[in-house]
N, C-alpha and C positions, 0 to 999 in steps of 0.2 A: 504494500500500500504506500502511496506517495505522501502520507501524512504521518505525523508522530503518534506515539503510543496512545495518549489520552483521547485524541480525536478518533483513532482507530477503535478504541474500546467503546466510545460513544456510538459510533456507526454500528458496531457489532451488537451492542445492547439494544439499539432501536430496531435492528433486524430481528432479534429474538422475541421482542414483544409485539411484532407486527405480523399480519397474515397476508399482506400483499403490498403493492406499490402505494395505493392510497392510504392505507393504514400506516405504512412506514413514513410517508410524508407527514401525516398528522402527528405521529409520535415524535419524529425528529423536530418538526416545527414547534411542538409544545415544549420539548426539552430545551431548545435554543431560546424560546421566548422566556422560559424560567431563568435561564442563565443571564439573559439580558436584563430581566427585572432585578436579579441579584446584583448585577454589575451597577445598575442604576442606584440601588440602595447604598452600595459602597461608595459610589461617587458622591451621593448626597451627604453621606457622613464625612467624606474627605473634604468636600467643598466648604468654603466659608464665605459669607457675605455675597459678593457679586457672583461667585462661582455657582451658588445655588440658583441664582437668576439665570445664568447662562445654561444651566442644565436643560431648560426647556428649548431654547432656540438652537443650541449647538449639539443637542443630543436627542431629546424626545421627538422633535419634529424635523430633524435633519433628514434630507432625502436619502442619504446612504443608509440610515437606520430603517427607513420605510422599505427600501428595496432589497437590502442585503443582510439584515439581521438574522434571517432564517435561511441564508444561502451560504453554502460552503463552510459551515461550522465555525465561522470566525467569532461568534458570540462566546464560544468556550474560552478563547484566549482573551477576549475582552474582560471576562469575569476575572481571570487571573491577573491581568494588568490593573484592573480596578482594585483588586485586593492588594496589589503591590503599592499602589498610590495611598490607599488607606493606611497600610502599615508604615509606609515611609513617613507620612505626616504625623502618625502617632508615635514615631521614634522607635518602632519595633522593627529594627533593621534585619534581624535574623529571620523573622517571619516574612519580611519583605523579600528577602532572598529566596525563601521557600516558594513564595508566590511566583517569582520569576522562573524558578525551576519548573513549576507546574505549567507556566506559560510556554516555556521551552518544550515541554513534553506534549503540548497541545498544538503549537503552531511554529515553533522554532525561534521566531524573530525576537522574543523577549530576552534571549541570551545576550543581545547587544546592549542591554541595560545593565549588565553585571559590572562591566569595567567602570563606567561612570560612578556607580554606587561605591565600588571599592576605593576609587580615588578619593571620594568624599569622606569615607569613614575614617575616624581617628579614635584611638591610637592603632598601632600596627596589630596589637593583640586582638582588637575588635575586628579589624579587617580579616584576620585569620578565621574568627568565628563566623563572620558573615559568609566568607567563601566556603567554609565547611558546611554551613547550613544549605547553601545552594547545591553543592556537590552531593551531600547526603540525600537530599530530597530527590534530585535528578537520578541518582543511582537506584534509590528505592523503587522509583516508578519504572525506570528503563532497563535496569540490569537483568531482571528475570526474562524479559523478552529478548534482550540481546543474547543471553546465554542459550535460550531455548531455540532461537532462530536468527542467527547472525545475518544471513542474507536478507531476511525480511526486515530486520531493524535498519539495515544499511540501505535498503531500497530507496527510501526517500532521497538520500543524498545522491545516489546513482541516477535516479530518475531526473532530478533537477539539473544534474551535470550534463546529462545526455540529451535533454530536450532543447529545441530552439526557442528563440524569444517569442512571446505573444505578439500578435499583430497590433495590439493596443498598448504596447510598451515603447519606450524611447528606442530600445535596441531593435525592436521590430521595424520601426520606421527607418532606422539607420541601415538595417539589412536590406530593406526595400530599395533605398536609394543607392546602396552599394552591394549588388547581388554577389559579388565575389567574396564578401565578408562571411566566412563560415560560422556555423553555430559554435564550433569549438573555440574559434577566436573571440566570438562575442562573449562566451562564458568567461574566458580569461580576462578580457578587458573589463567586463562588469565586476568581476571579483576583485581585480587589482584596483580599479577606481574606487570601489567601496572601501576597501581596507586603507587606501591612501587617505580618503576623506575622513574615515573613522579615526585613524591614527592622529590626523591633524586636529580633529575635534577633541580627542582625549588630552592631547598635549597642549594645544593653544588655549583651550577653555577650561583647563584644570582649575578647580576652585569655584566654578560656576555652580549655581543651584542644580541639584541632581535632576529635577523634573525638566529643566530647560535642556540639559544635555541629552536626556532621553528623547525629548521632542526632536531635537536636531538629528540624533542618530536614526530615528524613525523616518524622518524626511529623506535622509541620505539613502537609507535602505529602499524606500519606496521609489525614489527617483532612479536608482541605479540597478535595481533587480530586474533581470531579463524576463522574469515571469510575472510582471505586474498584472494584477487583476483589479477591476473596479472596486471590489469590496475592500481593498486595502485601505481605502479612505476611512473605513470604520476605525482603523487603528489610531487615527489622528483625533477622533472625537473626544476621548477623555482629556487630551491636552487642551482642546479648545474650551472645554468646560472649566478646567482647573487653572489654566494660565490665560491671562488676557493678551494673547499673541495675535489675534486677528479680529477685525471688525466684521459686522454682519454682512455687508455687501460683498467684500472679497470672498468671504466664506461661502456664500450661496452661489457666487460665480463659479468657484472651484467645484462645488457640489454638482451644479447643473452641467458644467462642462464634462464632468466625469460620467454623468448619466447619458449625455449625448454620445460620448465615445462608446459606452456600453451598448446602447441600442443600435448605433450605426454598425458596430462590429458584429452584433447578432444578425443584422440584415445581410452583411457581407458573407457571413459564414453559413447561414441557414436559409437564405431567401434568394438563391440564384447567383450570388457572387457578382452582382453588377459593379463595375469599376467605380461608379459614383459613391457607393457606400464605403469603399476602401479609401477613397480620397477624403470623404468627410470624417472617417475614423482617424486618419492621419492628421487632418487639420485639427480635430479635437484633441489628439495627443499633444500636438504642439502647444495649444492653448492651455491644456491642463498642466502639462509639465512646466510651462512658463510660470504659471501661478504657483506651483509647488516650489520652483526654484526661487521665485521672488520671496516667498515665505521663508525659505531657508536662509537666503542672504540677509533679509531684514532681521530675522531673529538672531542670527549669528552676530550681526553688527551690533544689535542692541545689547546682547549678552557680553560681547567684548568691551563695549563702552562702559557697561556696568562694572565689569572687573577692573577696568582702568581707574574708574572713580573710586572704587573700594581701595585699590592699591595706593592711590594718591592720598586717601584719607587715613591710611594705615589700619584699615579694618578688613577683616576676612570676609570674602563674599559668601562663604558658607561656614557658619559656626560649627564647632565640634559637635558630633552626633554620637549618641550612645544608645545602645539597645537595652530593652528590659530583658532580664535574664530568665 
């Protein structure tokens, strides 16, 4: 299966309690809706002041939530990430690491949040405890399946390495413009560019608030991943709720550009493959990725300026953090 362990277990469980395609869809949609409701409750608890007001506009009625919350099982990882936010803001850093490990076991990408968290944690002894919490939780969930069926556990990585870029990704557009660009080369370029940007983020913005580093890491991943799917914008919604990083107008422009790409790509793939739909898909990709890049550059610049001001004032951008034991 091309998904990590927890998503695979959810899919299997929904199959066991279902008697056919319709009942499977109902069971799966119900489970994902419950996960979304639980994530909403955690975000409500984590949010303060304006964050709770943004929960409506940037979460509950977000177009991505309406179209994708019961699609492709991303609600499971949203629940894990919401739990990580709640634990982070409560100062329970080891539990936060466990939530990230569960997220890694559901959709992989929350593993990119571990390094910014470890950079922020002080002292070194506490860093070791946070890392141990992540590794222990990840091993408890994954190790039995890895030992029982190593090829099955590794298939997700092999599948993503061997597939070409989606047509609605930046790399799909680049491959369309340059047909000689092989999928293998695209995979290498995508991976190298992400790790370069991620390393720059960890180094240049060390000391930045953890949540902003997580947001920037997510934007980098979404922009540069060759398998971009429209439901990936769900991953950004918790940040839009908890951080005042975007206004309503650019947020909804991004959301509707994403939906336009989604429906144009469906028309191209399943309604005869008329060239017009591919052109509109690629035009939407340019607009959507331009909006994501603008958000990345603006947030990076604001974060860097904030760090400079803190440095000049002789104040740490992120105070020492300790976990309850």
